[in-house]
N, C-alpha and C positions, 0 to 999 in steps of 0.2 A: 546362790542367788538361785530360786526359780524361774523356769522359765515362762516367758509372757503366757496367760492364755489365750486362746483364741477369738473370745469374745471381748476381751477388753480391747478397750482404744487403742488404736498406733499412731503415731507419729511418724508420718511421711513427707521426707523433704523431695516437693515437686517444683524444685527452682530448674532443676537441670532438664525438665521435662519438654516438651514442643506443646504450643497450644493447639487445641483441637482445631483440625481446618475447617475453614471456613468456605464453603460452596459459594462461589462468583458465578457471575455472568460472563459470558462471551461476547457479548456483544460490543464491546468497544475492540480487542484485537480484531473481529469479523469485519466491522466497518472500517478499521485500518487498511486491511489486507484488500479490500473494496477499493477503497478510494485509489491508494495505489496501483494497482489493476486499470482502474478506469484510467489515470493520470499515462500509465506506459502505453495504453491503446491511442489515445487522444495524441500522445507525440509518435506514434507510430504512423498516425492515420496524416500528421502534418507535415511530415517528411516524406514521406510517400504522394502527399499532394503537390509538395514542392518538388521532386522527384518528376512525378510527370509531368507539372507545367515547364519545368526547365527541357524535359525531353521534348514535348511539342514548339516550344518557342525556336528550338533549332531545325527543326524538320520544314518547320511552314517560314516560306520568306514572306517579308510584309506585303500587302496588296497595293500595286501602285498603278494607275493609269495612265494611259497616254496625256489625257485632260489636264493631269495636274500640270500646274507651271512652277519651275522652282525659283525663288526667292534670287536667285543671281542676276 
């Protein structure tokens, strides 16, 4: 059997090949990372504020004047 000529059409099995790479936008993953970072920063500020409030409440005594009458 003679070899096939270079100009003759060939049948190529492309079922095992990967599809061409589609260029995608990176907006979704970037937005997700930004949302996560904002939540971490807000949580840190919340706990830092709670820590400062607790620290200030221990250091300061309530202001009581001599004019205040007790209910007893």
